[in-house]
PDB file of N, CA, C and O in Angstrom:
ATOM      1  N   MET A   1     -65.984  37.042 -91.425  1.00  0.00           N
ATOM      2  CA  MET A   1     -64.681  37.336 -90.868  1.00  0.00           C
ATOM      3  C   MET A   1     -64.854  38.255 -89.668  1.00  0.00           C
ATOM      4  O   MET A   1     -65.552  39.267 -89.737  1.00  0.00           O
ATOM      5  N   GLU A   2     -64.225  37.899 -88.597  1.00  0.00           N
ATOM      6  CA  GLU A   2     -64.265  38.723 -87.400  1.00  0.00           C
ATOM      7  C   GLU A   2     -62.862  39.195 -87.068  1.00  0.00           C
ATOM      8  O   GLU A   2     -61.876  38.502 -87.319  1.00  0.00           O
ATOM      9  N   PHE A   3     -62.794  40.389 -86.498  1.00  0.00           N
ATOM     10  CA  PHE A   3     -61.523  40.889 -86.008  1.00  0.00           C
ATOM     11  C   PHE A   3     -61.763  41.571 -84.677  1.00  0.00           C
ATOM     12  O   PHE A   3     -62.890  41.934 -84.338  1.00  0.00           O
ATOM     13  N   THR A   4     -60.700  41.734 -83.940  1.00  0.00           N
ATOM     14  CA  THR A   4     -60.823  42.355 -82.625  1.00  0.00           C
ATOM     15  C   THR A   4     -60.920  43.865 -82.765  1.00  0.00           C
ATOM     16  O   THR A   4     -60.447  44.428 -83.752  1.00  0.00           O
ATOM     17  N   LYS A   5     -61.527  44.523 -81.790  1.00  0.00           N
ATOM     18  CA  LYS A   5     -61.707  45.973 -81.883  1.00  0.00           C
ATOM     19  C   LYS A   5     -60.391  46.730 -81.773  1.00  0.00           C
ATOM     20  O   LYS A   5     -60.338  47.919 -82.090  1.00  0.00           O
ATOM     21  N   ASP A   6     -59.328  46.064 -81.330  1.00  0.00           N
ATOM     22  CA  ASP A   6     -58.050  46.767 -81.243  1.00  0.00           C
ATOM     23  C   ASP A   6     -57.412  47.021 -82.611  1.00  0.00           C
ATOM     24  O   ASP A   6     -56.383  47.691 -82.691  1.00  0.00           O
ATOM     25  N   VAL A   7     -58.009  46.493 -83.696  1.00  0.00           N
ATOM     26  CA  VAL A   7     -57.501  46.823 -85.035  1.00  0.00           C
ATOM     27  C   VAL A   7     -57.635  48.313 -85.321  1.00  0.00           C
ATOM     28  O   VAL A   7     -56.916  48.852 -86.162  1.00  0.00           O
ATOM     29  N   PHE A   8     -58.552  48.981 -84.626  1.00  0.00           N
ATOM     30  CA  PHE A   8     -58.756  50.407 -84.844  1.00  0.00           C
ATOM     31  C   PHE A   8     -57.676  51.252 -84.171  1.00  0.00           C
ATOM     32  O   PHE A   8     -57.569  52.446 -84.448  1.00  0.00           O
ATOM     33  N   SER A   9     -56.888  50.658 -83.305  1.00  0.00           N
ATOM     34  CA  SER A   9     -55.818  51.399 -82.650  1.00  0.00           C
ATOM     35  C   SER A   9     -54.443  51.048 -83.219  1.00  0.00           C
ATOM     36  O   SER A   9     -53.423  51.501 -82.699  1.00  0.00           O
ATOM     37  N   LYS A  10     -54.409  50.246 -84.283  1.00  0.00           N
ATOM     38  CA  LYS A  10     -53.157  49.847 -84.934  1.00  0.00           C
ATOM     39  C   LYS A  10     -53.094  50.470 -86.322  1.00  0.00           C
ATOM     40  O   LYS A  10     -54.125  50.751 -86.934  1.00  0.00           O
ATOM     41  N   LYS A  11     -51.876  50.683 -86.811  1.00  0.00           N
ATOM     42  CA  LYS A  11     -51.714  51.146 -88.190  1.00  0.00           C
ATOM     43  C   LYS A  11     -52.107  50.023 -89.144  1.00  0.00           C
ATOM     44  O   LYS A  11     -51.975  48.840 -88.829  1.00  0.00           O
ATOM     45  N   TRP A  12     -52.597  50.425 -90.326  1.00  0.00           N
ATOM     46  CA  TRP A  12     -52.989  49.482 -91.371  1.00  0.00           C
ATOM     47  C   TRP A  12     -52.049  49.591 -92.549  1.00  0.00           C
ATOM     48  O   TRP A  12     -51.307  50.564 -92.692  1.00  0.00           O
ATOM     49  N   LYS A  13     -52.096  48.550 -93.410  1.00  0.00           N
ATOM     50  CA  LYS A  13     -51.328  48.561 -94.651  1.00  0.00           C
ATOM     51  C   LYS A  13     -52.117  47.861 -95.749  1.00  0.00           C
ATOM     52  O   LYS A  13     -52.940  46.985 -95.481  1.00  0.00           O
ATOM     53  N   VAL A  14     -51.853  48.262 -96.991  1.00  0.00           N
ATOM     54  CA  VAL A  14     -52.480  47.652 -98.168  1.00  0.00           C
ATOM     55  C   VAL A  14     -51.537  46.582 -98.686  1.00  0.00           C
ATOM     56  O   VAL A  14     -50.334  46.808 -98.812  1.00  0.00           O
ATOM     57  N   THR A  15     -52.093  45.409 -98.988  1.00  0.00           N
ATOM     58  CA  THR A  15     -51.276  44.335 -99.550  1.00  0.00           C
ATOM     59  C   THR A  15     -51.918  43.816-100.832  1.00  0.00           C
ATOM     60  O   THR A  15     -53.100  44.043-101.091  1.00  0.00           O
ATOM     61  N   LEU A  16     -51.114  43.117-101.627  1.00  0.00           N
ATOM     62  CA  LEU A  16     -51.610  42.488-102.848  1.00  0.00           C
ATOM     63  C   LEU A  16     -52.401  41.232-102.489  1.00  0.00           C
ATOM     64  O   LEU A  16     -52.142  40.593-101.469  1.00  0.00           O
ATOM     65  N   CYS A  17     -53.360  40.890-103.333  1.00  0.00           N
ATOM     66  CA  CYS A  17     -54.058  39.615-103.148  1.00  0.00           C
ATOM     67  C   CYS A  17     -53.199  38.500-103.751  1.00  0.00           C
ATOM     68  O   CYS A  17     -52.098  38.764-104.235  1.00  0.00           O
ATOM     69  N   HIS A  18     -53.683  37.276-103.728  1.00  0.00           N
ATOM     70  CA  HIS A  18     -52.901  36.149-104.237  1.00  0.00           C
ATOM     71  C   HIS A  18     -52.633  36.248-105.741  1.00  0.00           C
ATOM     72  O   HIS A  18     -51.685  35.633-106.229  1.00  0.00           O
ATOM     73  N   ALA A  19     -53.447  37.010-106.490  1.00  0.00           N
ATOM     74  CA  ALA A  19     -53.272  37.145-107.939  1.00  0.00           C
ATOM     75  C   ALA A  19     -52.135  38.094-108.303  1.00  0.00           C
ATOM     76  O   ALA A  19     -51.641  38.065-109.430  1.00  0.00           O
ATOM     77  N   GLY A  20     -51.724  38.918-107.378  1.00  0.00           N
ATOM     78  CA  GLY A  20     -50.579  39.785-107.615  1.00  0.00           C
ATOM     79  C   GLY A  20     -50.921  41.190-108.058  1.00  0.00           C
ATOM     80  O   GLY A  20     -52.059  41.643-107.934  1.00  0.00           O
ATOM     81  N   LYS A  21     -49.914  41.869-108.576  1.00  0.00           N
ATOM     82  CA  LYS A  21     -49.987  43.288-108.894  1.00  0.00           C
ATOM     83  C   LYS A  21     -51.020  43.622-109.965  1.00  0.00           C
ATOM     84  O   LYS A  21     -51.627  44.692-109.910  1.00  0.00           O
ATOM     85  N   GLN A  22     -51.234  42.746-110.929  1.00  0.00           N
ATOM     86  CA  GLN A  22     -52.149  43.028-112.032  1.00  0.00           C
ATOM     87  C   GLN A  22     -53.628  42.963-111.631  1.00  0.00           C
ATOM     88  O   GLN A  22     -54.489  43.413-112.387  1.00  0.00           O
ATOM     89  N   CYS A  23     -53.926  42.421-110.477  1.00  0.00           N
ATOM     90  CA  CYS A  23     -55.317  42.296-110.024  1.00  0.00           C
ATOM     91  C   CYS A  23     -55.884  43.647-109.605  1.00  0.00           C
ATOM     92  O   CYS A  23     -55.151  44.528-109.156  1.00  0.00           O
ATOM     93  N   TRP A  24     -57.190  43.799-109.756  1.00  0.00           N
ATOM     94  CA  TRP A  24     -57.884  45.049-109.406  1.00  0.00           C
ATOM     95  C   TRP A  24     -58.042  45.235-107.908  1.00  0.00           C
ATOM     96  O   TRP A  24     -58.166  46.368-107.442  1.00  0.00           O
ATOM     97  N   CYS A  25     -58.041  44.156-107.145  1.00  0.00           N
ATOM     98  CA  CYS A  25     -58.358  44.260-105.713  1.00  0.00           C
ATOM     99  C   CYS A  25     -57.109  44.307-104.853  1.00  0.00           C
ATOM    100  O   CYS A  25     -56.002  44.004-105.300  1.00  0.00           O
ATOM    101  N   ARG A  26     -57.322  44.696-103.609  1.00  0.00           N
ATOM    102  CA  ARG A  26     -56.268  44.715-102.603  1.00  0.00           C
ATOM    103  C   ARG A  26     -56.851  44.234-101.284  1.00  0.00           C
ATOM    104  O   ARG A  26     -58.067  44.180-101.101  1.00  0.00           O
ATOM    105  N   GLU A  27     -55.959  43.887-100.378  1.00  0.00           N
ATOM    106  CA  GLU A  27     -56.354  43.497 -99.034  1.00  0.00           C
ATOM    107  C   GLU A  27     -55.840  44.549 -98.057  1.00  0.00           C
ATOM    108  O   GLU A  27     -54.857  45.236 -98.336  1.00  0.00           O
ATOM    109  N   ILE A  28     -56.505  44.670 -96.915  1.00  0.00           N
ATOM    110  CA  ILE A  28     -56.043  45.570 -95.866  1.00  0.00           C
ATOM    111  C   ILE A  28     -55.771  44.742 -94.618  1.00  0.00           C
ATOM    112  O   ILE A  28     -56.607  43.960 -94.165  1.00  0.00           O
ATOM    113  N   TYR A  29     -54.574  44.942 -94.080  1.00  0.00           N
ATOM    114  CA  TYR A  29     -54.135  44.242 -92.875  1.00  0.00           C
ATOM    115  C   TYR A  29     -53.610  45.251 -91.862  1.00  0.00           C
ATOM    116  O   TYR A  29     -53.202  46.354 -92.225  1.00  0.00           O
ATOM    117  N   THR A  30     -53.625  44.868 -90.601  1.00  0.00           N
ATOM    118  CA  THR A  30     -52.899  45.658 -89.608  1.00  0.00           C
ATOM    119  C   THR A  30     -51.415  45.392 -89.848  1.00  0.00           C
ATOM    120  O   THR A  30     -51.056  44.421 -90.514  1.00  0.00           O
ATOM    121  N   VAL A  31     -50.567  46.241 -89.313  1.00  0.00           N
ATOM    122  CA  VAL A  31     -49.133  46.052 -89.517  1.00  0.00           C
ATOM    123  C   VAL A  31     -48.617  44.763 -88.879  1.00  0.00           C
ATOM    124  O   VAL A  31     -47.543  44.280 -89.239  1.00  0.00           O
ATOM    125  N   ASP A  32     -49.371  44.208 -87.940  1.00  0.00           N
ATOM    126  CA  ASP A  32     -48.944  42.938 -87.346  1.00  0.00           C
ATOM    127  C   ASP A  32     -49.665  41.728 -87.941  1.00  0.00           C
ATOM    128  O   ASP A  32     -49.591  40.629 -87.392  1.00  0.00           O
ATOM    129  N   GLY A  33     -50.369  41.928 -89.071  1.00  0.00           N
ATOM    130  CA  GLY A  33     -50.873  40.793 -89.841  1.00  0.00           C
ATOM    131  C   GLY A  33     -52.320  40.390 -89.658  1.00  0.00           C
ATOM    132  O   GLY A  33     -52.723  39.353 -90.184  1.00  0.00           O
ATOM    133  N   GLU A  34     -53.118  41.155 -88.942  1.00  0.00           N
ATOM    134  CA  GLU A  34     -54.532  40.801 -88.770  1.00  0.00           C
ATOM    135  C   GLU A  34     -55.333  41.324 -89.965  1.00  0.00           C
ATOM    136  O   GLU A  34     -55.287  42.515 -90.274  1.00  0.00           O
ATOM    137  N   CYS A  35     -56.057  40.440 -90.626  1.00  0.00           N
ATOM    138  CA  CYS A  35     -56.818  40.809 -91.824  1.00  0.00           C
ATOM    139  C   CYS A  35     -58.044  41.648 -91.454  1.00  0.00           C
ATOM    140  O   CYS A  35     -58.810  41.306 -90.553  1.00  0.00           O
ATOM    141  N   ILE A  36     -58.202  42.754 -92.179  1.00  0.00           N
ATOM    142  CA  ILE A  36     -59.350  43.632 -91.976  1.00  0.00           C
ATOM    143  C   ILE A  36     -60.301  43.532 -93.168  1.00  0.00           C
ATOM    144  O   ILE A  36     -61.502  43.326 -92.993  1.00  0.00           O
ATOM    145  N   ILE A  37     -59.763  43.678 -94.377  1.00  0.00           N
ATOM    146  CA  ILE A  37     -60.538  43.537 -95.617  1.00  0.00           C
ATOM    147  C   ILE A  37     -59.836  42.496 -96.472  1.00  0.00           C
ATOM    148  O   ILE A  37     -58.663  42.656 -96.807  1.00  0.00           O
ATOM    149  N   MET A  38     -60.544  41.433 -96.826  1.00  0.00           N
ATOM    150  CA  MET A  38     -59.911  40.364 -97.589  1.00  0.00           C
ATOM    151  C   MET A  38     -60.035  40.594 -99.095  1.00  0.00           C
ATOM    152  O   MET A  38     -60.756  41.485 -99.543  1.00  0.00           O
ATOM    153  N   GLU A  39     -59.330  39.786 -99.856  1.00  0.00           N
ATOM    154  CA  GLU A  39     -59.290  39.937-101.310  1.00  0.00           C
ATOM    155  C   GLU A  39     -60.678  39.874-101.945  1.00  0.00           C
ATOM    156  O   GLU A  39     -61.578  39.183-101.466  1.00  0.00           O
ATOM    157  N   GLY A  40     -60.814  40.620-103.039  1.00  0.00           N
ATOM    158  CA  GLY A  40     -62.069  40.624-103.782  1.00  0.00           C
ATOM    159  C   GLY A  40     -63.130  41.554-103.214  1.00  0.00           C
ATOM    160  O   GLY A  40     -64.248  41.596-103.728  1.00  0.00           O
ATOM    161  N   CYS A  41     -62.801  42.300-102.163  1.00  0.00           N
ATOM    162  CA  CYS A  41     -63.793  43.147-101.505  1.00  0.00           C
ATOM    163  C   CYS A  41     -63.602  44.635-101.757  1.00  0.00           C
ATOM    164  O   CYS A  41     -64.543  45.411-101.594  1.00  0.00           O
ATOM    165  N   ILE A  42     -62.411  45.045-102.149  1.00  0.00           N
ATOM    166  CA  ILE A  42     -62.128  46.475-102.271  1.00  0.00           C
ATOM    167  C   ILE A  42     -61.073  46.709-103.356  1.00  0.00           C
ATOM    168  O   ILE A  42     -60.103  45.959-103.471  1.00  0.00           O
ATOM    169  N   ASN A  43     -61.285  47.773-104.153  1.00  0.00           N
ATOM    170  CA  ASN A  43     -60.290  48.051-105.197  1.00  0.00           C
ATOM    171  C   ASN A  43     -59.079  48.761-104.602  1.00  0.00           C
ATOM    172  O   ASN A  43     -59.111  49.241-103.468  1.00  0.00           O
ATOM    173  N   LYS A  44     -58.004  48.816-105.399  1.00  0.00           N
ATOM    174  CA  LYS A  44     -56.742  49.329-104.857  1.00  0.00           C
ATOM    175  C   LYS A  44     -56.788  50.810-104.508  1.00  0.00           C
ATOM    176  O   LYS A  44     -56.164  51.224-103.532  1.00  0.00           O
ATOM    177  N   LEU A  45     -57.510  51.619-105.279  1.00  0.00           N
ATOM    178  CA  LEU A  45     -57.593  53.045-104.986  1.00  0.00           C
ATOM    179  C   LEU A  45     -58.336  53.298-103.670  1.00  0.00           C
ATOM    180  O   LEU A  45     -57.888  54.087-102.838  1.00  0.00           O
ATOM    181  N   LEU A  46     -59.462  52.628-103.491  1.00  0.00           N
ATOM    182  CA  LEU A  46     -60.240  52.787-102.268  1.00  0.00           C
ATOM    183  C   LEU A  46     -59.486  52.229-101.054  1.00  0.00           C
ATOM    184  O   LEU A  46     -59.541  52.806 -99.969  1.00  0.00           O
ATOM    185  N   ALA A  47     -58.792  51.120-101.238  1.00  0.00           N
ATOM    186  CA  ALA A  47     -58.009  50.538-100.146  1.00  0.00           C
ATOM    187  C   ALA A  47     -56.942  51.511 -99.682  1.00  0.00           C
ATOM    188  O   ALA A  47     -56.756  51.716 -98.482  1.00  0.00           O
ATOM    189  N   LYS A  48     -56.235  52.114-100.643  1.00  0.00           N
ATOM    190  CA  LYS A  48     -55.189  53.073-100.284  1.00  0.00           C
ATOM    191  C   LYS A  48     -55.790  54.282 -99.566  1.00  0.00           C
ATOM    192  O   LYS A  48     -55.209  54.791 -98.608  1.00  0.00           O
ATOM    193  N   TYR A  49     -56.948  54.737-100.029  1.00  0.00           N
ATOM    194  CA  TYR A  49     -57.622  55.865 -99.401  1.00  0.00           C
ATOM    195  C   TYR A  49     -57.987  55.553 -97.946  1.00  0.00           C
ATOM    196  O   TYR A  49     -57.700  56.349 -97.051  1.00  0.00           O
ATOM    197  N   PHE A  50     -58.619  54.396 -97.706  1.00  0.00           N
ATOM    198  CA  PHE A  50     -59.023  54.031 -96.350  1.00  0.00           C
ATOM    199  C   PHE A  50     -57.823  53.880 -95.415  1.00  0.00           C
ATOM    200  O   PHE A  50     -57.866  54.324 -94.267  1.00  0.00           O
ATOM    201  N   VAL A  51     -56.759  53.255 -95.904  1.00  0.00           N
ATOM    202  CA  VAL A  51     -55.575  53.048 -95.072  1.00  0.00           C
ATOM    203  C   VAL A  51     -54.925  54.388 -94.728  1.00  0.00           C
ATOM    204  O   VAL A  51     -54.537  54.615 -93.582  1.00  0.00           O
ATOM    205  N   THR A  52     -54.808  55.267 -95.709  1.00  0.00           N
ATOM    206  CA  THR A  52     -54.239  56.589 -95.467  1.00  0.00           C
ATOM    207  C   THR A  52     -55.096  57.368 -94.481  1.00  0.00           C
ATOM    208  O   THR A  52     -54.576  57.973 -93.544  1.00  0.00           O
ATOM    209  N   LEU A  53     -56.402  57.354 -94.690  1.00  0.00           N
ATOM    210  CA  LEU A  53     -57.326  58.052 -93.795  1.00  0.00           C
ATOM    211  C   LEU A  53     -57.234  57.513 -92.370  1.00  0.00           C
ATOM    212  O   LEU A  53     -57.148  58.286 -91.416  1.00  0.00           O
ATOM    213  N   HIS A  54     -57.252  56.196 -92.226  1.00  0.00           N
ATOM    214  CA  HIS A  54     -57.170  55.569 -90.900  1.00  0.00           C
ATOM    215  C   HIS A  54     -55.860  55.908 -90.202  1.00  0.00           C
ATOM    216  O   HIS A  54     -55.860  56.289 -89.032  1.00  0.00           O
ATOM    217  N   ASN A  55     -54.736  55.770 -90.918  1.00  0.00           N
ATOM    218  CA  ASN A  55     -53.436  56.015 -90.302  1.00  0.00           C
ATOM    219  C   ASN A  55     -53.263  57.480 -89.923  1.00  0.00           C
ATOM    220  O   ASN A  55     -52.657  57.778 -88.894  1.00  0.00           O
ATOM    221  N   LYS A  56     -53.784  58.401 -90.733  1.00  0.00           N
ATOM    222  CA  LYS A  56     -53.745  59.817 -90.364  1.00  0.00           C
ATOM    223  C   LYS A  56     -54.649  60.082 -89.159  1.00  0.00           C
ATOM    224  O   LYS A  56     -54.324  60.909 -88.307  1.00  0.00           O
ATOM    225  N   PHE A  57     -55.766  59.390 -89.091  1.00  0.00           N
ATOM    226  CA  PHE A  57     -56.657  59.524 -87.935  1.00  0.00           C
ATOM    227  C   PHE A  57     -55.950  59.096 -86.648  1.00  0.00           C
ATOM    228  O   PHE A  57     -56.099  59.744 -85.612  1.00  0.00           O
ATOM    229  N   LEU A  58     -55.185  58.011 -86.712  1.00  0.00           N
ATOM    230  CA  LEU A  58     -54.451  57.561 -85.527  1.00  0.00           C
ATOM    231  C   LEU A  58     -53.506  58.637 -85.024  1.00  0.00           C
ATOM    232  O   LEU A  58     -53.412  58.865 -83.817  1.00  0.00           O
ATOM    233  N   ILE A  59     -52.809  59.297 -85.927  1.00  0.00           N
ATOM    234  CA  ILE A  59     -51.886  60.366 -85.542  1.00  0.00           C
ATOM    235  C   ILE A  59     -52.663  61.511 -84.907  1.00  0.00           C
ATOM    236  O   ILE A  59     -52.278  62.022 -83.855  1.00  0.00           O
ATOM    237  N   THR A  60     -53.762  61.914 -85.550  1.00  0.00           N
ATOM    238  CA  THR A  60     -54.592  63.007 -85.031  1.00  0.00           C
ATOM    239  C   THR A  60     -55.206  62.629 -83.695  1.00  0.00           C
ATOM    240  O   THR A  60     -55.217  63.424 -82.755  1.00  0.00           O
ATOM    241  N   LYS A  61     -55.713  61.412 -83.622  1.00  0.00           N
ATOM    242  CA  LYS A  61     -56.348  60.941 -82.387  1.00  0.00           C
ATOM    243  C   LYS A  61     -55.371  60.990 -81.234  1.00  0.00           C
ATOM    244  O   LYS A  61     -55.714  61.430 -80.137  1.00  0.00           O
ATOM    245  N   ASN A  62     -54.171  60.547 -81.478  1.00  0.00           N
ATOM    246  CA  ASN A  62     -53.166  60.536 -80.409  1.00  0.00           C
ATOM    247  C   ASN A  62     -52.812  61.941 -79.951  1.00  0.00           C
ATOM    248  O   ASN A  62     -52.516  62.156 -78.775  1.00  0.00           O
ATOM    249  N   LYS A  63     -52.840  62.886 -80.857  1.00  0.00           N
ATOM    250  CA  LYS A  63     -52.461  64.250 -80.503  1.00  0.00           C
ATOM    251  C   LYS A  63     -53.617  65.060 -79.951  1.00  0.00           C
ATOM    252  O   LYS A  63     -53.453  65.775 -78.962  1.00  0.00           O
ATOM    253  N   LYS A  64     -54.801  64.959 -80.581  1.00  0.00           N
ATOM    254  CA  LYS A  64     -55.910  65.849 -80.227  1.00  0.00           C
ATOM    255  C   LYS A  64     -57.091  65.116 -79.609  1.00  0.00           C
ATOM    256  O   LYS A  64     -57.511  65.427 -78.495  1.00  0.00           O
ATOM    257  N   LEU A  65     -57.618  64.149 -80.334  1.00  0.00           N
ATOM    258  CA  LEU A  65     -58.851  63.508 -79.895  1.00  0.00           C
ATOM    259  C   LEU A  65     -58.693  62.730 -78.600  1.00  0.00           C
ATOM    260  O   LEU A  65     -59.620  62.674 -77.792  1.00  0.00           O
ATOM    261  N   GLY A  66     -57.537  62.134 -78.398  1.00  0.00           N
ATOM    262  CA  GLY A  66     -57.316  61.388 -77.165  1.00  0.00           C
ATOM    263  C   GLY A  66     -57.455  62.275 -75.947  1.00  0.00           C
ATOM    264  O   GLY A  66     -58.102  61.900 -74.969  1.00  0.00           O
ATOM    265  N   ASN A  67     -56.853  63.447 -76.004  1.00  0.00           N
ATOM    266  CA  ASN A  67     -56.952  64.385 -74.877  1.00  0.00           C
ATOM    267  C   ASN A  67     -58.369  64.909 -74.718  1.00  0.00           C
ATOM    268  O   ASN A  67     -58.871  65.023 -73.599  1.00  0.00           O
ATOM    269  N   MET A  68     -59.021  65.231 -75.841  1.00  0.00           N
ATOM    270  CA  MET A  68     -60.378  65.765 -75.785  1.00  0.00           C
ATOM    271  C   MET A  68     -61.345  64.710 -75.252  1.00  0.00           C
ATOM    272  O   MET A  68     -62.235  65.013 -74.457  1.00  0.00           O
ATOM    273  N   CYS A  69     -61.159  63.471 -75.700  1.00  0.00           N
ATOM    274  CA  CYS A  69     -62.043  62.393 -75.265  1.00  0.00           C
ATOM    275  C   CYS A  69     -61.917  62.178 -73.757  1.00  0.00           C
ATOM    276  O   CYS A  69     -62.922  61.986 -73.073  1.00  0.00           O
ATOM    277  N   LYS A  70     -60.712  62.206 -73.246  1.00  0.00           N
ATOM    278  CA  LYS A  70     -60.516  62.035 -71.811  1.00  0.00           C
ATOM    279  C   LYS A  70     -61.100  63.210 -71.030  1.00  0.00           C
ATOM    280  O   LYS A  70     -61.638  63.036 -69.937  1.00  0.00           O
ATOM    281  N   GLN A  71     -60.990  64.400 -71.601  1.00  0.00           N
ATOM    282  CA  GLN A  71     -61.495  65.598 -70.937  1.00  0.00           C
ATOM    283  C   GLN A  71     -63.007  65.559 -70.774  1.00  0.00           C
ATOM    284  O   GLN A  71     -63.527  65.956 -69.731  1.00  0.00           O
ATOM    285  N   PHE A  72     -63.720  65.085 -71.796  1.00  0.00           N
ATOM    286  CA  PHE A  72     -65.181  65.131 -71.782  1.00  0.00           C
ATOM    287  C   PHE A  72     -65.851  63.805 -71.442  1.00  0.00           C
ATOM    288  O   PHE A  72     -67.076  63.750 -71.332  1.00  0.00           O
ATOM    289  N   SER A  73     -65.097  62.764 -71.276  1.00  0.00           N
ATOM    290  CA  SER A  73     -65.709  61.473 -70.983  1.00  0.00           C
ATOM    291  C   SER A  73     -65.685  61.205 -69.482  1.00  0.00           C
ATOM    292  O   SER A  73     -64.858  61.754 -68.753  1.00  0.00           O
ATOM    293  N   PRO A  74     -66.610  60.346 -69.029  1.00  0.00           N
ATOM    294  CA  PRO A  74     -66.674  60.043 -67.601  1.00  0.00           C
ATOM    295  C   PRO A  74     -65.405  59.361 -67.103  1.00  0.00           C
ATOM    296  O   PRO A  74     -64.912  58.412 -67.715  1.00  0.00           O
ATOM    297  N   LYS A  75     -64.894  59.850 -66.004  1.00  0.00           N
ATOM    298  CA  LYS A  75     -63.736  59.262 -65.332  1.00  0.00           C
ATOM    299  C   LYS A  75     -62.511  59.181 -66.235  1.00  0.00           C
ATOM    300  O   LYS A  75     -61.668  58.306 -66.036  1.00  0.00           O
ATOM    301  N   GLY A  76     -62.391  60.065 -67.218  1.00  0.00           N
ATOM    302  CA  GLY A  76     -61.206  60.123 -68.063  1.00  0.00           C
ATOM    303  C   GLY A  76     -60.987  58.888 -68.905  1.00  0.00           C
ATOM    304  O   GLY A  76     -59.843  58.494 -69.133  1.00  0.00           O
ATOM    305  N   ARG A  77     -62.049  58.270 -69.369  1.00  0.00           N
ATOM    306  CA  ARG A  77     -61.931  57.058 -70.188  1.00  0.00           C
ATOM    307  C   ARG A  77     -61.212  57.369 -71.499  1.00  0.00           C
ATOM    308  O   ARG A  77     -61.302  58.485 -72.012  1.00  0.00           O
ATOM    309  N   SER A  78     -60.506  56.391 -72.033  1.00  0.00           N
ATOM    310  CA  SER A  78     -59.788  56.577 -73.282  1.00  0.00           C
ATOM    311  C   SER A  78     -60.732  56.501 -74.466  1.00  0.00           C
ATOM    312  O   SER A  78     -61.890  56.110 -74.320  1.00  0.00           O
ATOM    313  N   PHE A  79     -60.241  56.875 -75.639  1.00  0.00           N
ATOM    314  CA  PHE A  79     -61.009  56.828 -76.869  1.00  0.00           C
ATOM    315  C   PHE A  79     -61.542  55.422 -77.136  1.00  0.00           C
ATOM    316  O   PHE A  79     -62.719  55.250 -77.451  1.00  0.00           O
ATOM    317  N   GLU A  80     -60.675  54.421 -77.009  1.00  0.00           N
ATOM    318  CA  GLU A  80     -61.067  53.034 -77.258  1.00  0.00           C
ATOM    319  C   GLU A  80     -62.132  52.559 -76.269  1.00  0.00           C
ATOM    320  O   GLU A  80     -63.037  51.815 -76.646  1.00  0.00           O
ATOM    321  N   GLU A  81     -62.031  52.981 -75.020  1.00  0.00           N
ATOM    322  CA  GLU A  81     -63.020  52.600 -74.020  1.00  0.00           C
ATOM    323  C   GLU A  81     -64.388  53.191 -74.342  1.00  0.00           C
ATOM    324  O   GLU A  81     -65.416  52.576 -74.057  1.00  0.00           O
ATOM    325  N   ASN A  82     -64.402  54.377 -74.931  1.00  0.00           N
ATOM    326  CA  ASN A  82     -65.680  55.007 -75.297  1.00  0.00           C
ATOM    327  C   ASN A  82     -66.326  54.343 -76.513  1.00  0.00           C
ATOM    328  O   ASN A  82     -67.530  54.480 -76.726  1.00  0.00           O
ATOM    329  N   LEU A  83     -65.526  53.618 -77.319  1.00  0.00           N
ATOM    330  CA  LEU A  83     -66.089  52.890 -78.454  1.00  0.00           C
ATOM    331  C   LEU A  83     -66.910  51.680 -78.018  1.00  0.00           C
ATOM    332  O   LEU A  83     -67.836  51.268 -78.715  1.00  0.00           O
ATOM    333  N   SER A  84     -66.573  51.124 -76.883  1.00  0.00           N
ATOM    334  CA  SER A  84     -67.248  49.898 -76.446  1.00  0.00           C
ATOM    335  C   SER A  84     -68.557  50.195 -75.761  1.00  0.00           C
ATOM    336  O   SER A  84     -69.252  49.274 -75.331  1.00  0.00           O
TER     337      SER A  84
END
C-alpha cells in the first residue's frame, strides 16, 4: 500500500474494519479518506494512540515547529519541504 507524503499534513481518524465494533483491529484514515493503516495491522488502543499523537503534533507543528523549521532551514523552507 502506498500513500502520498501529504498524509502527514492532514488530520487522521480511527475507523472500524469490515468486521465491526467487536473486532480487535482498527484502520487509520486521513479525514478525507486516504488509507494509512489497513485492517488487521493495528489494534484499537494503538491506533487511537497514534492518531491522537499525530493530530496533536499537527497542532504543535503549526504553532511552534513550523516557525522554527522556517527559521533554521535554508531559504525558509516549510516543514513538509524539509521531509523530502
